[in-house]
Residue frames as a rotation matrix with the C-alpha (Angstrom) as fourth column:
MET 1
-0.596 -0.803 -0.003 67.44
-0.443 0.332 -0.833 187.41
0.670 -0.495 -0.553 115.42
LEU 2
-0.791 0.374 0.484 64.78
-0.400 0.282 -0.872 186.90
-0.463 -0.884 -0.073 118.04
ARG 3
-0.802 0.559 -0.210 61.97
0.176 0.558 0.811 184.47
0.570 0.614 -0.546 117.27
PHE 4
-0.768 0.600 0.224 58.63
-0.539 -0.417 -0.732 185.83
-0.345 -0.683 0.644 118.37
ASP 5
-0.047 0.752 -0.658 56.65
-0.877 0.283 0.387 183.43
0.478 0.595 0.646 116.21
ILE 6
0.079 -0.009 -0.997 57.62
0.252 0.968 0.011 180.56
0.964 -0.252 0.078 118.55
PRO 7
0.920 0.303 0.248 57.04
-0.149 -0.315 0.937 180.68
0.362 -0.900 -0.244 122.33
PRO 8
0.122 -0.917 0.379 60.14
-0.947 -0.222 -0.234 180.98
0.299 -0.331 -0.895 124.52
VAL 9
0.396 -0.099 -0.913 61.91
0.043 0.995 -0.090 177.79
0.917 -0.004 0.398 125.55
CYS 10
0.977 -0.095 0.190 63.11
-0.189 0.011 0.982 176.61
-0.096 -0.995 -0.007 128.95
ALA 11
0.321 -0.938 -0.133 66.89
-0.791 -0.189 -0.582 177.10
0.520 0.292 -0.803 129.12
ASN 12
-0.247 -0.410 0.878 67.20
-0.866 0.499 -0.010 174.47
-0.434 -0.763 -0.478 131.86
ALA 13
0.675 0.497 0.545 65.36
-0.155 0.818 -0.554 171.91
-0.722 0.290 0.629 129.74
TYR 14
0.867 -0.407 -0.287 67.94
-0.325 -0.027 -0.945 172.61
0.377 0.913 -0.156 127.06
ARG 15
-0.103 -0.905 0.413 70.70
-0.992 0.065 -0.104 171.77
0.067 -0.420 -0.905 129.52
LEU 16
0.085 0.208 0.974 69.09
-0.359 0.919 -0.164 168.36
-0.929 -0.336 0.153 129.84
GLN 17
0.979 0.199 -0.041 69.02
-0.092 0.255 -0.962 168.20
-0.181 0.946 0.268 126.03
ALA 18
0.343 -0.930 -0.132 72.77
-0.850 -0.248 -0.465 168.86
0.400 0.272 -0.875 126.17
ALA 19
-0.223 -0.370 0.902 73.12
-0.765 0.640 0.073 165.89
-0.604 -0.673 -0.426 128.52
MET 20
0.602 0.514 0.612 71.23
-0.007 0.769 -0.639 163.76
-0.799 0.380 0.466 126.03
SER 21
0.904 -0.321 -0.283 73.40
-0.355 -0.194 -0.914 164.98
0.239 0.927 -0.290 123.14
PHE 22
-0.017 -0.943 0.332 76.54
-0.998 -0.002 -0.056 164.28
0.053 -0.332 -0.942 125.18
THR 23
-0.025 0.088 0.996 75.31
-0.448 0.890 -0.090 160.76
-0.894 -0.448 0.017 125.94
ILE 24
0.894 0.397 0.209 74.43
0.020 0.431 -0.902 160.06
-0.448 0.811 0.378 122.31
ALA 25
0.631 -0.727 -0.271 77.84
-0.655 -0.312 -0.688 161.29
0.415 0.612 -0.674 121.13
ALA 26
-0.212 -0.719 0.662 79.60
-0.937 0.343 0.072 159.16
-0.278 -0.605 -0.746 123.75
ILE 27
0.322 0.405 0.856 77.60
-0.146 0.914 -0.377 156.07
-0.935 -0.004 0.354 122.77
TYR 28
0.983 0.051 -0.177 78.38
-0.178 0.002 -0.984 156.76
-0.050 0.999 0.011 119.11
LEU 29
0.381 -0.921 -0.080 82.11
-0.808 -0.290 -0.513 157.10
0.449 0.260 -0.855 119.78
TYR 30
-0.473 -0.715 0.516 82.72
-0.879 0.342 -0.332 154.42
0.061 -0.611 -0.790 122.39
THR 31
-0.177 0.445 0.878 80.25
-0.235 0.847 -0.477 151.61
-0.956 -0.290 -0.045 121.68
PRO 32
-0.908 -0.140 0.395 79.21
0.315 0.392 0.864 149.68
-0.276 0.909 -0.312 118.58
TYR 33
-0.019 0.998 0.053 75.74
0.906 0.040 -0.422 151.30
-0.423 0.040 -0.905 118.75
GLN 34
-0.870 -0.428 -0.244 76.39
0.289 -0.844 0.451 154.11
-0.399 0.322 0.858 116.29
TRP 35
-0.458 0.784 0.420 72.79
0.681 0.005 0.733 154.01
0.572 0.621 -0.536 115.05
VAL 36
0.085 0.511 -0.855 71.88
0.932 -0.343 -0.113 156.20
-0.351 -0.788 -0.505 118.08
SER 37
-0.839 -0.425 -0.340 73.08
0.272 -0.869 0.414 159.16
-0.471 0.255 0.845 116.01
LEU 38
-0.584 0.721 0.373 69.69
0.500 -0.042 0.865 158.92
0.640 0.691 -0.336 114.31
LEU 39
0.280 0.675 -0.683 68.11
0.959 -0.164 0.232 160.10
0.045 -0.719 -0.693 117.58
LEU 40
-0.294 -0.485 -0.824 70.36
0.485 -0.818 0.308 163.17
-0.824 -0.309 0.475 117.60
ALA 41
-0.969 -0.097 0.225 69.59
0.245 -0.359 0.901 163.84
-0.006 0.928 0.371 113.94
VAL 42
-0.261 0.954 0.146 65.81
0.699 0.082 0.711 163.52
0.666 0.287 -0.688 114.22
GLY 43
0.327 0.384 -0.864 65.57
0.917 -0.350 0.191 165.45
-0.229 -0.854 -0.466 117.49
GLY 44
-0.471 -0.614 -0.633 67.87
0.425 -0.787 0.447 168.23
-0.773 -0.059 0.631 116.35
LEU 45
-0.936 0.140 0.324 66.18
0.271 -0.301 0.914 168.64
0.226 0.943 0.244 112.98
LEU 46
-0.009 0.993 -0.114 62.71
0.840 0.069 0.538 168.60
0.542 -0.091 -0.836 114.56
ARG 47
0.342 0.105 -0.934 63.60
0.796 -0.561 0.228 171.15
-0.500 -0.821 -0.276 117.25
GLY 48
-0.522 -0.713 -0.468 65.69
0.363 -0.682 0.635 173.29
-0.772 0.161 0.614 114.89
PHE 49
-0.995 0.078 0.068 63.58
0.039 -0.328 0.944 173.41
0.096 0.942 0.323 111.75
VAL 50
-0.198 0.979 -0.050 60.05
0.551 0.153 0.821 172.85
0.811 0.135 -0.569 113.10
SER 51
0.301 0.249 0.921 59.72
-0.580 -0.719 0.384 173.83
0.757 -0.649 -0.071 116.77
PRO 52
-0.804 -0.594 0.042 61.22
-0.370 0.443 -0.816 172.72
0.466 -0.671 -0.576 120.07
HIS 53
-0.442 0.713 0.543 57.68
-0.799 -0.039 -0.600 172.47
-0.407 -0.700 0.587 121.42
LYS 54
0.536 0.609 -0.585 56.93
-0.814 0.558 -0.164 169.59
0.226 0.564 0.794 119.01
CYS 55
-0.242 -0.756 -0.609 59.81
-0.421 0.647 -0.636 167.41
0.874 0.103 -0.475 120.30
LEU 56
0.667 0.567 -0.484 58.92
0.101 0.574 0.812 164.73
0.738 -0.591 0.326 122.86
SER 57
-0.017 -0.734 -0.679 62.23
0.919 0.256 -0.300 164.93
0.394 -0.629 0.671 124.72
TYR 58
-0.813 -0.241 0.530 61.97
0.092 -0.952 -0.292 168.72
0.575 -0.189 0.796 125.05
LYS 59
0.135 0.943 0.306 58.39
-0.437 -0.221 0.872 168.39
0.889 -0.251 0.382 126.29
ALA 60
0.611 0.050 -0.790 59.50
0.523 0.724 0.450 165.84
0.594 -0.688 0.416 128.90
PHE 61
-0.399 -0.859 -0.321 62.46
0.855 -0.221 -0.470 167.93
0.332 -0.462 0.822 130.04
ALA 62
-0.676 0.222 0.703 60.44
-0.186 -0.974 0.129 171.17
0.714 -0.043 0.699 130.14
GLY 63
0.451 0.888 -0.090 57.72
-0.199 0.199 0.960 169.39
0.870 -0.415 0.267 132.14
ALA 64
0.319 -0.431 -0.844 60.30
0.847 0.529 0.050 168.12
0.425 -0.731 0.534 134.62
MET 65
-0.751 -0.637 0.171 61.75
0.519 -0.731 -0.443 171.61
0.408 -0.244 0.880 135.02
GLN 66
-0.254 0.757 0.602 58.26
-0.389 -0.650 0.653 172.99
0.886 -0.068 0.459 135.59
ARG 67
0.631 0.503 -0.591 57.56
0.253 0.587 0.769 170.39
0.733 -0.635 0.243 138.30
PHE 68
0.087 -0.704 -0.705 60.80
0.988 0.151 -0.028 171.31
0.127 -0.694 0.709 140.09
GLY 69
0.851 0.332 -0.408 60.22
0.400 -0.912 0.094 175.04
-0.341 -0.243 -0.908 139.66
LEU 70
-0.087 -0.982 -0.169 63.38
0.371 -0.189 0.909 175.50
-0.924 0.016 0.381 137.60
VAL 71
0.464 0.322 0.825 61.87
0.882 -0.085 -0.463 177.14
-0.079 0.943 -0.323 134.53
ARG 72
-0.136 -0.503 -0.853 64.04
0.130 -0.863 0.488 179.88
-0.982 -0.044 0.182 133.04
SER 73
0.721 0.558 0.412 62.60
0.467 0.048 -0.883 181.19
-0.512 0.829 -0.226 129.78
GLN 74
-0.417 -0.826 -0.379 64.76
0.016 -0.423 0.906 182.13
-0.909 0.372 0.189 126.82
ASN 75
0.295 0.465 -0.834 63.98
-0.814 -0.335 -0.475 183.22
-0.500 0.819 0.280 123.29
ALA 76
0.661 0.107 0.743 63.83
0.063 0.978 -0.197 180.20
-0.748 0.177 0.640 121.00
GLY 77
0.912 -0.205 -0.354 65.94
-0.403 -0.298 -0.865 181.62
0.071 0.932 -0.355 118.14
SER 78
0.018 -1.000 0.021 69.42
-0.985 -0.021 -0.172 180.84
0.172 -0.018 -0.985 119.42
LYS 79
-0.255 -0.053 0.966 68.44
-0.513 0.854 -0.088 177.41
-0.820 -0.517 -0.245 120.74
MET 80
0.786 0.555 0.273 66.83
-0.028 0.473 -0.881 176.53
-0.618 0.684 0.387 117.41
PHE 81
0.608 -0.668 -0.429 70.08
-0.732 -0.262 -0.630 177.52
0.308 0.697 -0.647 115.67
ALA 82
-0.367 -0.744 0.558 72.01
-0.896 0.444 0.003 175.20
-0.250 -0.499 -0.830 118.01
ASP 83
0.146 0.517 0.843 69.50
-0.208 0.850 -0.485 172.43
-0.967 -0.104 0.231 117.26
LYS 84
0.920 0.140 -0.367 69.99
-0.374 0.030 -0.927 172.89
-0.118 0.990 0.080 113.52
ILE 85
0.038 -0.984 -0.177 73.72
-0.941 0.024 -0.338 172.37
0.336 0.179 -0.925 113.98
ALA 86
-0.452 -0.165 0.876 73.12
-0.638 0.746 -0.189 169.31
-0.623 -0.645 -0.443 116.19
GLY 87
0.554 0.751 0.359 70.64
-0.218 0.547 -0.808 167.90
-0.804 0.369 0.467 113.67
ILE 88
0.770 -0.348 -0.534 73.04
-0.584 -0.048 -0.810 168.33
0.256 0.936 -0.240 110.78
ALA 89
-0.311 -0.921 0.236 75.90
-0.941 0.264 -0.214 166.83
0.135 -0.288 -0.948 112.82
GLY 90
-0.186 0.330 0.925 73.70
-0.465 0.800 -0.379 163.89
-0.865 -0.501 0.004 113.82
THR 91
0.859 0.501 -0.103 72.70
-0.289 0.310 -0.906 163.36
-0.422 0.808 0.411 110.21
ALA 92
0.351 -0.826 -0.442 76.35
-0.816 -0.038 -0.577 163.39
0.460 0.563 -0.687 109.13
MET 93
-0.472 -0.511 0.719 77.18
-0.825 0.544 -0.155 160.90
-0.312 -0.666 -0.678 111.90
PHE 94
0.215 0.671 0.710 74.36
-0.294 0.737 -0.608 158.57
-0.931 -0.078 0.356 110.87
VAL 95
0.913 0.154 -0.377 75.03
-0.394 0.102 -0.914 158.73
-0.102 0.983 0.154 107.13
THR 96
0.045 -0.966 -0.254 78.76
-0.905 0.068 -0.420 158.13
0.423 0.249 -0.871 107.53
TRP 97
-0.392 -0.093 0.915 77.98
-0.638 0.744 -0.198 155.18
-0.662 -0.662 -0.351 109.81
LEU 98
0.638 0.701 0.318 75.69
-0.204 0.553 -0.808 153.75
-0.742 0.451 0.496 107.11
LEU 99
0.833 -0.364 -0.417 78.46
-0.468 -0.060 -0.882 154.22
0.296 0.929 -0.221 104.54
GLY 100
0.817 -0.511 -0.268 81.00
0.569 0.788 0.235 152.54
0.092 -0.345 0.934 106.80
SER 101
0.109 -0.776 0.621 83.18
0.282 -0.575 -0.768 155.63
0.953 0.259 0.156 107.14
GLY 102
-0.006 -0.208 -0.978 84.85
0.994 0.103 -0.028 156.73
0.107 -0.973 0.206 110.35
ILE 103
-0.716 -0.328 0.616 84.63
0.382 -0.923 -0.049 160.43
0.585 0.200 0.786 109.49
GLY 104
0.327 0.925 0.194 81.45
0.182 -0.264 0.947 160.68
0.927 -0.274 -0.255 111.58
ALA 105
0.193 -0.343 -0.919 83.71
0.974 0.178 0.138 160.78
0.116 -0.922 0.369 114.61
VAL 106
-0.775 -0.525 0.351 84.57
0.512 -0.848 -0.140 164.40
0.371 0.071 0.926 113.80
PRO 107
-0.246 0.725 0.643 81.06
-0.388 -0.682 0.621 165.83
0.888 -0.097 0.449 114.38
ALA 108
0.572 0.456 -0.682 80.59
0.384 0.586 0.713 163.33
0.725 -0.670 0.161 117.24
TYR 109
-0.251 -0.733 -0.632 83.63
0.956 -0.083 -0.282 164.71
0.154 -0.675 0.722 119.09
ALA 110
-0.813 0.014 0.581 82.42
0.043 -0.995 0.085 168.26
0.580 0.094 0.809 118.44
ILE 111
0.243 0.963 0.114 79.01
-0.238 -0.055 0.970 167.42
0.940 -0.263 0.215 119.91
LEU 112
0.396 -0.161 -0.904 80.68
0.763 0.606 0.226 165.64
0.511 -0.779 0.363 122.84
ILE 113
-0.628 -0.747 -0.217 82.86
0.754 -0.515 -0.409 168.65
0.194 -0.420 0.886 123.67
PHE 114
-0.794 0.306 0.525 80.32
-0.205 -0.948 0.243 171.42
0.572 0.086 0.816 123.15
ALA 115
0.318 0.920 -0.229 77.47
-0.044 0.255 0.966 169.53
0.947 -0.297 0.121 124.84
PHE 116
0.112 -0.352 -0.929 79.71
0.924 0.380 -0.033 168.95
0.365 -0.855 0.368 127.86
ILE 117
-0.886 -0.451 0.110 80.57
0.399 -0.861 -0.316 172.65
0.237 -0.236 0.942 128.04
ASP 118
-0.368 0.840 0.399 76.87
-0.407 -0.531 0.743 173.55
0.836 0.111 0.537 127.83
LEU 119
0.451 0.560 -0.695 75.94
0.304 0.635 0.710 170.95
0.839 -0.531 0.116 130.41
ALA 120
-0.061 -0.597 -0.800 78.70
0.965 0.169 -0.200 171.90
0.255 -0.784 0.566 132.85
THR 121
-0.806 -0.425 -0.413 78.62
0.526 -0.833 -0.171 175.69
-0.271 -0.355 0.895 132.54
GLY 122
0.242 0.945 -0.218 75.44
0.572 -0.321 -0.755 176.68
-0.784 0.058 -0.618 130.72
PHE 123
-0.177 -0.373 -0.911 77.52
-0.529 -0.744 0.408 178.28
-0.830 0.554 -0.066 127.93
CYS 124
0.515 0.402 0.757 76.07
0.465 0.611 -0.641 177.37
-0.721 0.682 0.128 124.55
ALA 125
-0.522 -0.835 -0.175 78.71
0.251 -0.347 0.904 177.99
-0.815 0.428 0.391 121.87
ALA 126
-0.585 0.366 0.724 76.16
0.793 0.071 0.604 177.84
0.170 0.928 -0.332 119.03
CYS 127
0.550 0.804 -0.226 73.93
0.835 -0.535 0.126 180.33
-0.020 -0.258 -0.966 120.85
TRP 128
0.198 -0.590 -0.782 76.91
0.250 -0.742 0.623 182.65
-0.948 -0.319 0.000 121.28
ALA 129
-0.791 -0.508 0.341 77.78
0.414 -0.034 0.910 182.30
-0.451 0.861 0.237 117.58
TYR 130
-0.062 0.874 0.483 74.14
0.975 -0.050 0.215 183.03
0.212 0.484 -0.849 116.69
GLY 131
0.728 0.342 -0.594 74.21
0.544 -0.816 0.198 186.28
-0.417 -0.467 -0.780 118.67
ALA 132
-0.151 -0.887 -0.436 77.66
0.165 -0.457 0.874 187.26
-0.975 0.060 0.215 117.37
TRP 133
-0.620 -0.034 0.784 76.56
0.768 0.177 0.615 186.70
-0.160 0.984 -0.084 113.77
TYR 134
0.368 0.860 0.354 73.61
0.890 -0.436 0.133 189.05
0.268 0.266 -0.926 114.11
LYS 135
0.621 -0.247 -0.743 75.68
0.293 -0.807 0.513 191.69
-0.727 -0.537 -0.429 115.90
LEU 136
-0.486 -0.868 0.103 78.26
0.344 -0.081 0.936 191.48
-0.804 0.490 0.338 113.11
ARG 137
-0.376 0.431 0.820 75.57
0.918 0.057 0.392 191.85
0.122 0.901 -0.417 110.43
GLN 138
0.693 0.687 -0.219 74.20
0.717 -0.690 0.101 194.98
-0.082 -0.227 -0.970 112.12
ALA 139
0.188 -0.715 -0.673 77.58
0.334 -0.598 0.729 196.71
-0.924 -0.362 0.126 112.15
């Protein structure tokens, strides 16, 4: 469950990532610039399957939080799980856009809603699901 092979991540930097995900989903849904879903896909897959510390946007957001003294460390495991979901959703959005299908709106609305909840309250639904899954498996 916990990832000790990867250094902890800054939870506040991830709230800024949620703002970026929200913005990308809104652009995808409400403008003709649906190609921006590629940014969500690449960033999510990089942070989720490689390491958050390799992603330029995470580095920038974590650096900003450090400058403002708002660093709050969190184990990387749950955030990487959330990034995997975002990366897969972004990939689905991008591929369906390339194919000319409107079905990409489904993951885009999910990202829009859950990123807003994370941004507004700090509650990460994917992180909660990650923890619940491991608690369920232990029972």
